[in-house]
Every structure is written in structure tokens, then in C-alpha cells.
Biopython code that builds the backbone (N, CA, C, O; Angstrom):
import numpy as np
from Bio.PDB.StructureBuilder import StructureBuilder

atoms = [
    (1, "MET", "N", (20.117, 20.381, -33.434)),
    (1, "MET", "CA", (19.935, 20.488, -32.013)),
    (1, "MET", "C", (21.268, 20.133, -31.345)),
    (1, "MET", "O", (21.894, 19.136, -31.705)),
    (2, "THR", "N", (21.689, 20.918, -30.405)),
    (2, "THR", "CA", (22.961, 20.664, -29.726)),
    (2, "THR", "C", (22.773, 19.605, -28.653)),
    (2, "THR", "O", (21.649, 19.258, -28.290)),
    (3, "ASP", "N", (23.895, 19.096, -28.153)),
    (3, "ASP", "CA", (23.826, 18.074, -27.109)),
    (3, "ASP", "C", (23.148, 18.599, -25.852)),
    (3, "ASP", "O", (22.415, 17.868, -25.185)),
    (4, "ASP", "N", (23.393, 19.879, -25.523)),
    (4, "ASP", "CA", (22.764, 20.450, -24.331)),
    (4, "ASP", "C", (21.246, 20.484, -24.470)),
    (4, "ASP", "O", (20.522, 20.200, -23.516)),
    (5, "ASN", "N", (20.770, 20.833, -25.660)),
    (5, "ASN", "CA", (19.325, 20.876, -25.877)),
    (5, "ASN", "C", (18.713, 19.475, -25.832)),
    (5, "ASN", "O", (17.611, 19.293, -25.315)),
    (6, "LYS", "N", (19.435, 18.479, -26.378)),
    (6, "LYS", "CA", (18.932, 17.103, -26.351)),
    (6, "LYS", "C", (18.813, 16.607, -24.923)),
    (6, "LYS", "O", (17.799, 16.017, -24.552)),
    (7, "ASN", "N", (19.841, 16.841, -24.118)),
    (7, "ASN", "CA", (19.811, 16.389, -22.731)),
    (7, "ASN", "C", (18.697, 17.090, -21.953)),
    (7, "ASN", "O", (18.016, 16.470, -21.136)),
    (8, "HIS", "N", (18.521, 18.377, -22.212)),
    (8, "HIS", "CA", (17.473, 19.122, -21.515)),
    (8, "HIS", "C", (16.102, 18.611, -21.923)),
    (8, "HIS", "O", (15.218, 18.476, -21.078)),
    (9, "LYS", "N", (15.911, 18.322, -23.212)),
    (9, "LYS", "CA", (14.626, 17.828, -23.684)),
    (9, "LYS", "C", (14.337, 16.439, -23.118)),
    (9, "LYS", "O", (13.203, 16.171, -22.721)),
    (10, "ASN", "N", (15.333, 15.546, -23.068)),
    (10, "ASN", "CA", (15.129, 14.211, -22.505)),
    (10, "ASN", "C", (14.801, 14.290, -21.020)),
    (10, "ASN", "O", (14.013, 13.489, -20.516)),
    (11, "HIS", "N", (15.390, 15.235, -20.324)),
    (11, "HIS", "CA", (15.129, 15.391, -18.901)),
    (11, "HIS", "C", (13.684, 15.845, -18.678)),
    (11, "HIS", "O", (13.056, 15.452, -17.695)),
    (12, "GLU", "N", (13.160, 16.667, -19.580)),
    (12, "GLU", "CA", (11.775, 17.133, -19.446)),
    (12, "GLU", "C", (10.780, 16.014, -19.694)),
    (12, "GLU", "O", (9.691, 16.022, -19.120)),
    (13, "ASP", "N", (11.135, 15.036, -20.550)),
    (13, "ASP", "CA", (10.216, 13.947, -20.874)),
    (13, "ASP", "C", (10.039, 12.970, -19.717)),
    (13, "ASP", "O", (9.026, 12.275, -19.648)),
    (14, "GLN", "N", (11.003, 12.907, -18.816)),
    (14, "GLN", "CA", (10.922, 11.965, -17.716)),
    (14, "GLN", "C", (9.950, 12.489, -16.667)),
    (14, "GLN", "O", (9.972, 13.671, -16.325)),
    (15, "PRO", "N", (9.096, 11.599, -16.157)),
    (15, "PRO", "CA", (8.155, 12.045, -15.122)),
    (15, "PRO", "C", (8.892, 12.328, -13.819)),
    (15, "PRO", "O", (9.874, 11.667, -13.480)),
    (16, "THR", "N", (8.403, 13.304, -13.116)),
    (16, "THR", "CA", (9.004, 13.612, -11.825)),
    (16, "THR", "C", (8.408, 12.683, -10.779)),
    (16, "THR", "O", (7.230, 12.336, -10.865)),
    (17, "PRO", "N", (9.199, 12.274, -9.794)),
    (17, "PRO", "CA", (8.653, 11.392, -8.766)),
    (17, "PRO", "C", (7.592, 12.095, -7.940)),
    (17, "PRO", "O", (7.718, 13.273, -7.606)),
    (18, "ARG", "N", (6.548, 11.354, -7.618)),
    (18, "ARG", "CA", (5.452, 11.915, -6.825)),
    (18, "ARG", "C", (5.839, 11.921, -5.364)),
    (18, "ARG", "O", (6.587, 11.062, -4.897)),
    (19, "SER", "N", (5.330, 12.876, -4.670)),
    (19, "SER", "CA", (5.517, 12.857, -3.222)),
    (19, "SER", "C", (4.303, 12.178, -2.623)),
    (19, "SER", "O", (3.173, 12.617, -2.837)),
    (20, "GLY", "N", (4.524, 11.123, -1.882)),
    (20, "GLY", "CA", (3.423, 10.383, -1.300)),
    (20, "GLY", "C", (2.950, 9.273, -2.212)),
    (20, "GLY", "O", (3.448, 9.100, -3.324)),
    (21, "MET", "N", (1.977, 8.522, -1.717)),
    (21, "MET", "CA", (1.437, 7.397, -2.468)),
    (21, "MET", "C", (-0.076, 7.541, -2.570)),
    (21, "MET", "O", (-0.707, 8.234, -1.773)),
    (22, "ARG", "N", (-0.640, 6.873, -3.565)),
    (22, "ARG", "CA", (-2.087, 6.878, -3.719)),
    (22, "ARG", "C", (-2.717, 5.945, -2.690)),
    (22, "ARG", "O", (-2.055, 5.046, -2.172)),
    (23, "LEU", "N", (-3.973, 6.157, -2.404)),
    (23, "LEU", "CA", (-4.694, 5.348, -1.424)),
    (23, "LEU", "C", (-4.701, 3.880, -1.842)),
    (23, "LEU", "O", (-4.518, 2.992, -1.010)),
    (24, "ARG", "N", (-4.910, 3.631, -3.117)),
    (24, "ARG", "CA", (-4.930, 2.257, -3.626)),
    (24, "ARG", "C", (-3.594, 1.559, -3.397)),
    (24, "ARG", "O", (-3.559, 0.376, -3.058)),
    (25, "ASP", "N", (-2.492, 2.291, -3.581)),
    (25, "ASP", "CA", (-1.166, 1.724, -3.353)),
    (25, "ASP", "C", (-0.962, 1.382, -1.881)),
    (25, "ASP", "O", (-0.385, 0.344, -1.557)),
    (26, "MET", "N", (-1.433, 2.251, -0.993)),
    (26, "MET", "CA", (-1.286, 2.001, 0.439)),
    (26, "MET", "C", (-2.090, 0.771, 0.852)),
    (26, "MET", "O", (-1.604, -0.059, 1.620)),
    (27, "ILE", "N", (-3.303, 0.653, 0.352)),
    (27, "ILE", "CA", (-4.147, -0.486, 0.703)),
    (27, "ILE", "C", (-3.532, -1.783, 0.181)),
    (27, "ILE", "O", (-3.494, -2.782, 0.898)),
    (28, "SER", "N", (-3.054, -1.773, -1.056)),
    (28, "SER", "CA", (-2.449, -2.993, -1.601)),
    (28, "SER", "C", (-1.181, -3.359, -0.848)),
    (28, "SER", "O", (-0.908, -4.542, -0.648)),
    (29, "THR", "N", (-0.401, -2.372, -0.426)),
    (29, "THR", "CA", (0.808, -2.653, 0.343)),
    (29, "THR", "C", (0.466, -3.332, 1.665)),
    (29, "THR", "O", (1.113, -4.306, 2.050)),
    (30, "VAL", "N", (-0.552, -2.818, 2.363)),
    (30, "VAL", "CA", (-0.940, -3.397, 3.652)),
    (30, "VAL", "C", (-1.507, -4.801, 3.457)),
    (30, "VAL", "O", (-1.180, -5.705, 4.226)),
    (31, "LEU", "N", (-2.350, -5.000, 2.444)),
    (31, "LEU", "CA", (-2.936, -6.317, 2.212)),
    (31, "LEU", "C", (-1.882, -7.343, 1.823)),
    (31, "LEU", "O", (-1.874, -8.453, 2.356)),
    (32, "PHE", "N", (-0.994, -6.987, 0.903)),
    (32, "PHE", "CA", (0.063, -7.917, 0.509)),
    (32, "PHE", "C", (1.054, -8.134, 1.637)),
    (32, "PHE", "O", (1.629, -9.216, 1.755)),
    (33, "GLY", "N", (1.262, -7.125, 2.466)),
    (33, "GLY", "CA", (2.117, -7.281, 3.632)),
    (33, "GLY", "C", (1.517, -8.251, 4.635)),
    (33, "GLY", "O", (2.245, -9.012, 5.273)),
    (34, "ALA", "N", (0.198, -8.233, 4.782)),
    (34, "ALA", "CA", (-0.476, -9.165, 5.688)),
    (34, "ALA", "C", (-0.337, -10.601, 5.187)),
    (34, "ALA", "O", (-0.252, -11.539, 5.979)),
    (35, "LEU", "N", (-0.314, -10.760, 3.872)),
    (35, "LEU", "CA", (-0.130, -12.093, 3.291)),
    (35, "LEU", "C", (1.340, -12.497, 3.253)),
    (35, "LEU", "O", (1.660, -13.679, 3.124)),
    (36, "GLY", "N", (2.226, -11.523, 3.364)),
    (36, "GLY", "CA", (3.660, -11.817, 3.340)),
    (36, "GLY", "C", (4.249, -11.885, 1.952)),
    (36, "GLY", "O", (5.348, -12.413, 1.782)),
    (37, "VAL", "N", (3.556, -11.369, 0.951)),
    (37, "VAL", "CA", (4.081, -11.361, -0.416)),
    (37, "VAL", "C", (4.021, -9.941, -0.962)),
    (37, "VAL", "O", (3.022, -9.239, -0.801)),
    (38, "GLN", "N", (5.089, -9.539, -1.602)),
    (38, "GLN", "CA", (5.119, -8.228, -2.236)),
    (38, "GLN", "C", (6.244, -8.214, -3.262)),
    (38, "GLN", "O", (7.301, -8.802, -3.037)),
    (39, "SER", "N", (6.021, -7.551, -4.373)),
    (39, "SER", "CA", (7.049, -7.490, -5.405)),
    (39, "SER", "C", (8.158, -6.534, -4.989)),
    (39, "SER", "O", (7.959, -5.645, -4.161)),
    (40, "ASN", "N", (9.313, -6.734, -5.573)),
    (40, "ASN", "CA", (10.455, -5.870, -5.274)),
    (40, "ASN", "C", (10.175, -4.440, -5.731)),
    (40, "ASN", "O", (10.587, -3.482, -5.078)),
    (41, "LYS", "N", (9.475, -4.302, -6.851)),
    (41, "LYS", "CA", (9.137, -2.978, -7.365)),
    (41, "LYS", "C", (8.246, -2.224, -6.375)),
    (41, "LYS", "O", (8.453, -1.035, -6.132)),
    (42, "ALA", "N", (7.256, -2.915, -5.806)),
    (42, "ALA", "CA", (6.363, -2.287, -4.838)),
    (42, "ALA", "C", (7.110, -1.940, -3.556)),
    (42, "ALA", "O", (6.865, -0.894, -2.955)),
    (43, "ARG", "N", (8.013, -2.807, -3.143)),
    (43, "ARG", "CA", (8.788, -2.545, -1.931)),
    (43, "ARG", "C", (9.647, -1.301, -2.107)),
    (43, "ARG", "O", (9.720, -0.463, -1.208)),
    (44, "GLU", "N", (10.293, -1.178, -3.252)),
    (44, "GLU", "CA", (11.106, 0.011, -3.522)),
    (44, "GLU", "C", (10.245, 1.266, -3.551)),
    (44, "GLU", "O", (10.648, 2.306, -3.032)),
    (45, "ARG", "N", (9.062, 1.177, -4.154)),
    (45, "ARG", "CA", (8.137, 2.312, -4.200)),
    (45, "ARG", "C", (7.737, 2.726, -2.791)),
    (45, "ARG", "O", (7.695, 3.914, -2.470)),
    (46, "ASP", "N", (7.442, 1.737, -1.953)),
    (46, "ASP", "CA", (7.016, 2.025, -0.588)),
    (46, "ASP", "C", (8.108, 2.736, 0.196)),
    (46, "ASP", "O", (7.824, 3.681, 0.933)),
    (47, "PHE", "N", (9.352, 2.296, 0.048)),
    (47, "PHE", "CA", (10.438, 2.898, 0.808)),
    (47, "PHE", "C", (10.842, 4.266, 0.279)),
    (47, "PHE", "O", (11.384, 5.077, 1.029)),
    (48, "THR", "N", (10.592, 4.539, -0.998)),
    (48, "THR", "CA", (10.974, 5.845, -1.544)),
    (48, "THR", "C", (9.867, 6.883, -1.411)),
    (48, "THR", "O", (10.155, 8.063, -1.213)),
    (49, "HIS", "N", (8.602, 6.465, -1.516)),
    (49, "HIS", "CA", (7.506, 7.436, -1.530)),
    (49, "HIS", "C", (6.606, 7.375, -0.300)),
    (49, "HIS", "O", (5.866, 8.322, -0.034)),
    (50, "GLY", "N", (6.658, 6.285, 0.447)),
    (50, "GLY", "CA", (5.737, 6.120, 1.571)),
    (50, "GLY", "C", (6.248, 6.736, 2.860)),
    (50, "GLY", "O", (7.450, 6.925, 3.048)),
    (51, "LYS", "N", (5.315, 7.041, 3.737)),
    (51, "LYS", "CA", (5.648, 7.558, 5.061)),
    (51, "LYS", "C", (5.382, 6.459, 6.083)),
    (51, "LYS", "O", (4.332, 5.819, 6.034)),
    (52, "PRO", "N", (6.310, 6.227, 7.005)),
    (52, "PRO", "CA", (6.111, 5.157, 7.995)),
    (52, "PRO", "C", (4.831, 5.321, 8.811)),
    (52, "PRO", "O", (4.169, 4.334, 9.129)),
    (53, "SER", "N", (4.480, 6.556, 9.148)),
    (53, "SER", "CA", (3.269, 6.766, 9.948)),
    (53, "SER", "C", (2.025, 6.294, 9.194)),
    (53, "SER", "O", (1.098, 5.769, 9.810)),
    (54, "HIS", "N", (1.992, 6.469, 7.887)),
    (54, "HIS", "CA", (0.842, 6.014, 7.098)),
    (54, "HIS", "C", (0.746, 4.492, 7.116)),
    (54, "HIS", "O", (-0.342, 3.932, 7.243)),
    (55, "PHE", "N", (1.906, 3.823, 6.986)),
    (55, "PHE", "CA", (1.897, 2.360, 7.003)),
    (55, "PHE", "C", (1.449, 1.839, 8.365)),
    (55, "PHE", "O", (0.717, 0.852, 8.441)),
    (56, "ILE", "N", (1.881, 2.488, 9.427)),
    (56, "ILE", "CA", (1.493, 2.069, 10.775)),
    (56, "ILE", "C", (-0.012, 2.240, 10.968)),
    (56, "ILE", "O", (-0.680, 1.337, 11.472)),
    (57, "LEU", "N", (-0.549, 3.392, 10.569)),
    (57, "LEU", "CA", (-1.991, 3.637, 10.724)),
    (57, "LEU", "C", (-2.825, 2.677, 9.879)),
    (57, "LEU", "O", (-3.821, 2.133, 10.356)),
    (58, "PHE", "N", (-2.421, 2.470, 8.630)),
    (58, "PHE", "CA", (-3.160, 1.549, 7.774)),
    (58, "PHE", "C", (-3.052, 0.123, 8.305)),
    (58, "PHE", "O", (-4.025, -0.629, 8.247)),
    (59, "GLY", "N", (-1.886, -0.260, 8.820)),
    (59, "GLY", "CA", (-1.705, -1.592, 9.387)),
    (59, "GLY", "C", (-2.573, -1.810, 10.611)),
    (59, "GLY", "O", (-3.193, -2.864, 10.751)),
    (60, "LEU", "N", (-2.625, -0.820, 11.505)),
    (60, "LEU", "CA", (-3.481, -0.928, 12.687)),
    (60, "LEU", "C", (-4.957, -0.976, 12.301)),
    (60, "LEU", "O", (-5.737, -1.730, 12.883)),
    (61, "GLY", "N", (-5.330, -0.162, 11.310)),
    (61, "GLY", "CA", (-6.716, -0.181, 10.825)),
    (61, "GLY", "C", (-7.079, -1.529, 10.229)),
    (61, "GLY", "O", (-8.163, -2.055, 10.480)),
    (62, "PHE", "N", (-6.170, -2.087, 9.439)),
    (62, "PHE", "CA", (-6.420, -3.406, 8.840)),
    (62, "PHE", "C", (-6.552, -4.462, 9.930)),
    (62, "PHE", "O", (-7.440, -5.312, 9.868)),
    (63, "MET", "N", (-5.666, -4.410, 10.935)),
    (63, "MET", "CA", (-5.713, -5.381, 12.022)),
    (63, "MET", "C", (-7.038, -5.298, 12.768)),
    (63, "MET", "O", (-7.629, -6.326, 13.098)),
    (64, "LEU", "N", (-7.508, -4.087, 13.035)),
    (64, "LEU", "CA", (-8.784, -3.902, 13.731)),
    (64, "LEU", "C", (-9.948, -4.461, 12.916)),
    (64, "LEU", "O", (-10.804, -5.163, 13.455)),
    (65, "VAL", "N", (-9.984, -4.154, 11.628)),
    (65, "VAL", "CA", (-11.055, -4.654, 10.762)),
    (65, "VAL", "C", (-10.986, -6.176, 10.661)),
    (65, "VAL", "O", (-12.024, -6.838, 10.665)),
    (66, "PHE", "N", (-9.788, -6.736, 10.571)),
    (66, "PHE", "CA", (-9.623, -8.183, 10.477)),
    (66, "PHE", "C", (-10.128, -8.867, 11.746)),
    (66, "PHE", "O", (-10.873, -9.844, 11.664)),
    (67, "ILE", "N", (-9.735, -8.371, 12.908)),
    (67, "ILE", "CA", (-10.163, -8.974, 14.177)),
    (67, "ILE", "C", (-11.676, -8.860, 14.343)),
    (67, "ILE", "O", (-12.327, -9.825, 14.743)),
    (68, "LEU", "N", (-12.242, -7.689, 14.040)),
    (68, "LEU", "CA", (-13.698, -7.531, 14.143)),
    (68, "LEU", "C", (-14.426, -8.441, 13.157)),
    (68, "LEU", "O", (-15.501, -8.955, 13.469)),
    (69, "GLY", "N", (-13.859, -8.641, 11.986)),
    (69, "GLY", "CA", (-14.452, -9.548, 11.006)),
    (69, "GLY", "C", (-14.443, -10.991, 11.486)),
    (69, "GLY", "O", (-15.436, -11.703, 11.336)),
    (70, "ILE", "N", (-13.325, -11.429, 12.062)),
    (70, "ILE", "CA", (-13.246, -12.790, 12.599)),
    (70, "ILE", "C", (-14.240, -12.969, 13.756)),
    (70, "ILE", "O", (-14.937, -13.981, 13.827)),
    (71, "LEU", "N", (-14.299, -11.983, 14.657)),
    (71, "LEU", "CA", (-15.256, -12.062, 15.774)),
    (71, "LEU", "C", (-16.695, -12.132, 15.266)),
    (71, "LEU", "O", (-17.508, -12.894, 15.791)),
    (72, "GLY", "N", (-17.001, -11.344, 14.255)),
    (72, "GLY", "CA", (-18.347, -11.361, 13.680)),
    (72, "GLY", "C", (-18.683, -12.701, 13.062)),
    (72, "GLY", "O", (-19.799, -13.194, 13.222)),
    (73, "ILE", "N", (-17.731, -13.301, 12.355)),
    (73, "ILE", "CA", (-17.971, -14.617, 11.740)),
    (73, "ILE", "C", (-18.179, -15.676, 12.818)),
    (73, "ILE", "O", (-19.076, -16.511, 12.705)),
    (74, "VAL", "N", (-17.349, -15.644, 13.868)),
    (74, "VAL", "CA", (-17.496, -16.615, 14.960)),
    (74, "VAL", "C", (-18.847, -16.472, 15.638)),
    (74, "VAL", "O", (-19.516, -17.470, 15.904)),
    (75, "LYS", "N", (-19.256, -15.233, 15.920)),
    (75, "LYS", "CA", (-20.570, -15.015, 16.556)),
    (75, "LYS", "C", (-21.702, -15.490, 15.655)),
    (75, "LYS", "O", (-22.671, -16.076, 16.138)),
    (76, "LEU", "N", (-21.593, -15.249, 14.362)),
    (76, "LEU", "CA", (-22.615, -15.698, 13.422)),
    (76, "LEU", "C", (-22.703, -17.225, 13.399)),
    (76, "LEU", "O", (-23.798, -17.786, 13.431)),
    (77, "VAL", "N", (-21.555, -17.891, 13.345)),
    (77, "VAL", "CA", (-21.544, -19.357, 13.311)),
    (77, "VAL", "C", (-22.121, -19.911, 14.606)),
    (77, "VAL", "O", (-22.901, -20.863, 14.571)),
    (78, "LEU", "N", (-21.754, -19.333, 15.752)),
    (78, "LEU", "CA", (-22.295, -19.805, 17.024)),
    (78, "LEU", "C", (-23.790, -19.570, 17.116)),
    (78, "LEU", "O", (-24.521, -20.404, 17.650)),
    (79, "HIS", "N", (-24.250, -18.439, 16.598)),
    (79, "HIS", "CA", (-25.680, -18.134, 16.600)),
    (79, "HIS", "C", (-26.442, -19.129, 15.720)),
    (79, "HIS", "O", (-27.508, -19.609, 16.105)),
    (80, "LEU", "N", (-25.901, -19.436, 14.548)),
    (80, "LEU", "CA", (-26.563, -20.355, 13.629)),
    (80, "LEU", "C", (-26.498, -21.789, 14.144)),
    (80, "LEU", "O", (-27.354, -22.606, 13.803)),
    (81, "ALA", "N", (-25.492, -22.105, 14.961)),
    (81, "ALA", "CA", (-25.371, -23.442, 15.514)),
    (81, "ALA", "C", (-26.294, -23.642, 16.692)),
    (81, "ALA", "O", (-26.502, -24.775, 17.125)),
    (82, "GLY", "N", (-26.861, -22.557, 17.229)),
    (82, "GLY", "CA", (-27.810, -22.663, 18.314)),
    (82, "GLY", "C", (-27.180, -22.630, 19.698)),
    (82, "GLY", "O", (-27.827, -23.027, 20.667)),
    (83, "SER", "N", (-25.969, -22.181, 19.821)),
    (83, "SER", "CA", (-25.310, -22.134, 21.136)),
    (83, "SER", "C", (-25.586, -20.852, 21.846)),
    (83, "SER", "O", (-25.108, -20.649, 22.963)),
]
sb = StructureBuilder()
sb.init_structure("model")
sb.init_model(0)
sb.init_chain("A")
sb.init_seg("    ")
for serial, (resi, resn, name, xyz) in enumerate(atoms, 1):
    if name == "N":
        sb.init_residue(resn, " ", resi, " ")
    sb.init_atom(name, np.array(xyz, "f"), 0.0, 1.0, " ", f" {name:<3s}", serial, name[0])
structure = sb.get_structure()
């Protein structure tokens, strides 16, 4: 096998980068971002494959669900306390 064939074969074995991210990756990015912890590998993945509009929408959605969850817990506690 010549050097050209070896290089071509090795290039075929490497996976091509995906365009976009999976839903699970987006959710984990938003959740870990809310906690303020994220690995360097995930951060690099987010900046290379993610779209800013997706992060903004998922972040706003998470914020809305979080606020509604806190309000629901407070109302439940107040209801159970008899106020």
C-alpha cells in the first residue's frame, strides 16, 4: 500500500463532525450551565457544534420551568401550612 493510500484510508476511518447537537447534549449544557460547572470538552463541543439561538431558547425555557417550579413549591408549602 502506498503512502497516499494509507493517508486516504486513515482519513476515511475518522468520523466526520456532526452539524448540530443532540437534544440530550443541549439539555445537559443548560443544566450544567445553571449550576456553573461544565467540562472543557463539553464547552469546546458547544462552541463548535452549537447554535447560540438554541442555547438562548433552552436557557429561557429552563428559567421559566425553574421559576414555575419554585412558585409551585412555595404555594404548596403555604397551602399545607394553612395560610
